[in-house]
N, C-alpha and C positions, 0 to 999 in steps of 0.2 A: 297532451303537453305536461300534465301533472305527473303522468307515469314516467316521462322522460326526465323531468326534474328529480323525481325520487331516485331513479337509477343513477343519475349523475351525482346526486348528493351522497348516496350510499357508497359509491366508488371513491369519491373525494374524501369523505369522512373515514372510510375504512383504510384508505392509503395513509391518511394522516395518523391514525391510531397505530398502524403497523410501523410507520416511520418513527414515531415517538418511542414505542416499545423497543425497537431495534437500537435506537440511540441510547436509551437508558440501560438496557440489558447488556448490550455488546457494542460499544462505540468504536471497536476496532483497535483497542489498546494493545500494544506490544507487551507480552508477559514479562514481568520482572524476574531476573535471575537472582536467587538468594545465595548462590554458591560463590561468594566473594568474601574478602576479609571484613571483619566487623567495622573497622574504621571507615573503609570505603563505602560500605552499606549505609552507615550512619550519615556520612556526608551527602550521599545521594538522596536519602530520605529528607534531610533538612532542605536540600535544594528544591525538591519537589513541593514541599509544604510552603516554602517562602516565595515560590514563583508561580504558584497555581491559583487560579480563580481570584477571589477578592482579597486573599491573604498575600498578594504579591508584594514582596519587599526586596529591595536591591541586595542588602546584606553584603558581607565580605567573605563568603564561603570560598574555600580554595577550589581552583579549577582542577578537575581530575583528568589526567592524561590517559591516552589509550593504554590498555593492559598489555604489557610486554611479555606476559607469561605465555610460553608456547602452548600450554594446556589451559588457556583462559576459558572460563565457562562460556558456553554458547558458540565458541569458534568453530566447533565441528559441524554445527548446523549449516555453515556456509560452504566449507570445502567438501562436504558430502554431496553437494550439488555439482552439476557440470558447468554452470554459468552463474556468476553473482556479481553484483556491483561492488567495486573495491576502491581503495585509495592507491596512490602511486607506489606504495610499498607492497601492494598485493593483499593487504589485510582489509576486512570489511570496514564500512564507515562506523565511526564511534560517536556515541551520544554522551557528551560530557555532563549532561543534566541527569540522565538515568544511570550513567556510569556503566554502560554495557554496549555491546555491539548492536548496531541498528540495522534491521532488515531493509532490503531495497524497497524503494517507494514509500518508506516510512519517514515521517517528519515529527519533530518534537513540538507539541502544543504547549505554549506557555499558559494557556487557560486551563488545561487539564493537568499540566505538570507531568505528562507522559508522552511517549512516542505513539503515534497513531498511524496505522497502515493506510496508505493511499488516502491521506487526509485531504479533504476538499475545502470546507469552510465551516466556520462556527455560525449556526443559524439561530437567532433569538426567537424566531417564530415557532421552532420545534424544540427549543430548549436544550440544544446540545450540538455535538460535532457531527457533521455529515462526512462519512468516510466510505470505505469499500463495503461495509456492512449495511449501509443505509442509502447509498446514492440511487439505487434503482427505485426504492420506495419514494425518495424525494422527487425523482423524475415523474413517477406516476401521480403523486400528489399534485404537483404543479400542472401536469397535463389535464387531469380531471377537473381541477379547480378552475382552470382557464375555460373549459367548455361549460362548466356550471355557471360561471360569471357571464359568459357570452349569452347563454340562454336567459338568465335573469335580466340582463340589459335589453335583449331583444323583446321579451314579453312586456317588460315595464315600458319600454319606449312605444311599443304598439298601443298599450293601454293609455298612455299619456296622449298619444296622437288622436286616439278615439275621443278622449275627453275634450280635447281642444276643438275637434271637429264638431262635436255636439254642443259646444258653447258652455260646457260645464267647467267649473273652477278646478284647476289642476290639484290632484291629491298630493299632499306633502309626502306621504309614505312612498308613493311611486317615485317621486324625485329623489328621495333618500336612497331607495333601492338602486336606482340608476347610478347615483354618485358612488355608493359603496361598492357595488358590483364592478363599476368601471375601474375604480382604484385597485381593488384586489385582482381584477382581471388583467390589467396592464402589468401589475407587479408579477403575477404568476407567468404571464406570457413572456415577460422579460427574462425570467429565470429559465424558461424553456429555451429561448434563443441563446442563452449563455451555456446551458447544459448540454444541448444536443451536439454541438461541435466536440465537446469533451467525450461524449459517447462514441462518436465515429472516429476520433483520433486517439482514443485510449489515453487521455490526459486528465488533469485536474486543474482546479484554480491555482494550486501551488505551482504546477508546471507552467501554467500560462504566465506567471510572474517571472519565470526563468526561461524565456524562449530560447535564449542563446547558450544555455548550459550545455556542458559536455559531460560524458559519462566515461568512466573507466570500468571495463568489464574484465573479470578474471574468467577466461575461457579455457576449459580443460583440454589438454593436448597429450599425446603419447609421452610416457615417462622418459623414453630414450631420445626425445627431440633435442637436437644439438642447439647450442646457443645461437642467437640471431641478433644482428644489429638493428633489426626492424622493431623489436619489442622485447621488454624484460620478461622474466619468468619468476615464478615462486613455486616452491614445492611444499606440500602439506603431507603429514603433520610437520610443524615447524621443528627444527632441531633444538634440543635442550641445551641451555647454556650451562657452564660449570656451576654457576650460582644456583640455578634451578635444580640441577642434578643432586646437589648436596643439601637438599631441603630437609632431610630427616636423618637422625642417628640410629634409629631403630632398624636392625638388620632385616627383620621380617617384613616390615613395611617397605623398605627399599627394594627387597626382592620382589614383592608384589608389584611395585611400580615398574620395575624392570620388565616383568612379565607382560604387563599391560602395554608398555612401550613397544616391546618386541611384536606383540600382536598387531599394534597399530602400523608398524613398519611394513606389514604384509600388504597393505593397501595404500601405497604411496600415490599421491595425486599431484600432477604437475599442471600449472596453469600459465597461460600467456596473458599478459596485461595489455589490453587493447583499448585505444582511445577513440571515441566517436568524434565526428565533426560537430560543430556548434549547431544546435537545433535538431539533431537526429534523435529519433525516439526508438529506443531498442524494443519497446513493447508494442509497436504498431503492427497489428496483425492484418491490417486491411479493414476498410470501413465496416463490412458486414460482420466479420469475426470480432472486431472491437465492440460492436453493438451487442452481440450475443454474450460476450464475456461479462458484460455488466447487467444486461436486462434478462438474460436467460435464453434458452434454446427453443421455446415454444411460444405460440401466440398467447396462451393463457398466462404465462409468466410475464409477457410484455405488458399485458393489460391489468392483471390482478396482482395485488401484493401477497404473493404466495410464499416465496422463499428468498434467501440471500442470493447474491450474485454468484455465478460460477467462479469468478476471480477470487472469492474468499477462501477457496480451497487451496491449501499450500502443501499438499501431500506428494507432489511430483518430485522425483529424484533428479530431474533435469534442472529445474529452477523454481523459485518461489512463484513467479508469474511467467506465463508463456511468453517467449521472445519471438519477434517477427523475423523477417528475412535479413535484418541488419546484421545479425550475428554471422550469418553465412557470408555476407558481403565483407564484413571485417576480416574474416578468415582469408578471403581472396585478396583483400587490400593489403594485408600484412604478410601474406604467404604462410599462414598458420596451417599446419597439417591437421587432418582429422584423426579421431580416435580409431584404433584398430577394431574394425567391425567384426572380426573373427573371434574376439574374446567374448565370453558369455556376459550378456548384459552390459557390454562395454567396459567391464571392470578389468583393471590390470593388476592381477595378484602377483606379488613379488615373493618367490619362494626363497626364504633365507637359507635353508639347508642346501639348496641347489647351488647357491652362490658361496658356500663355505663360511657363512656367518653364523 
């Protein structure tokens, strides 16, 4: 029994330390882009300082609208993907607090003053925000803590029963262990009951608060797709306005900008803006795949706090997070054509010379 207690204690304590380190070192914050005008950057910094943590103050800082610059910093990170969450105009979601484009499944935390990827909840017991970088460790911690508390309650209750049977006065320490272990055991078990559905549905506490939310997805389509009354479209890179094009008087700098623009035009991407029904989850991969996307692909990763969740990797050229079958269903629902599979890597390269441009 002592050996079992030691094993459970090591697993629970190890998971807790790994959880705290993950939250302190990498709480899943969205990196800040510094490539913006100084005035907007200063406003963003003031907003974060005045509305984060204990220094939260209402203030009268001006609201920063979405950046209308076609070459807005960070915009290319979205339309270089094949699918991303967008607004009605086809642009990504905008965070007026951080003053930059907000990645999908990211939410702004007023406690941290930053956007957090796949934010779940702020946990005072671990001293930080539980998000995509720590949710698997949080699950392991509550799992092993529950088993540890159950063992403590069982052994203490047995000892108490033996003392009562022998007519010995009950030991106060045993009663205290039963009370404390029961309290933390019920609390940890409650967190498991709450978190397990999130694992199997690929959702978070934030999503649970918005069960009826709808999503707008920018889904890449062939560039020559004709207009449709079923859905609007948007083409990237966005066209330069006259005001934007006349941004510099230096002939050499203007020539360089034109060269860069011409290069970008060789990889035009067109997207259909598709709306989901209320409650539909675009990232639902099925219970088993949802579980593995958070907890890992091996039994060792499920039980031991080894590494971050697979969903923390955002290096796919298709999307930030893997999408489920809903994207294909939306294509059929709205009659959206697929990309030309004959083109290398699905890329549609536009030859300017061949078109006389």
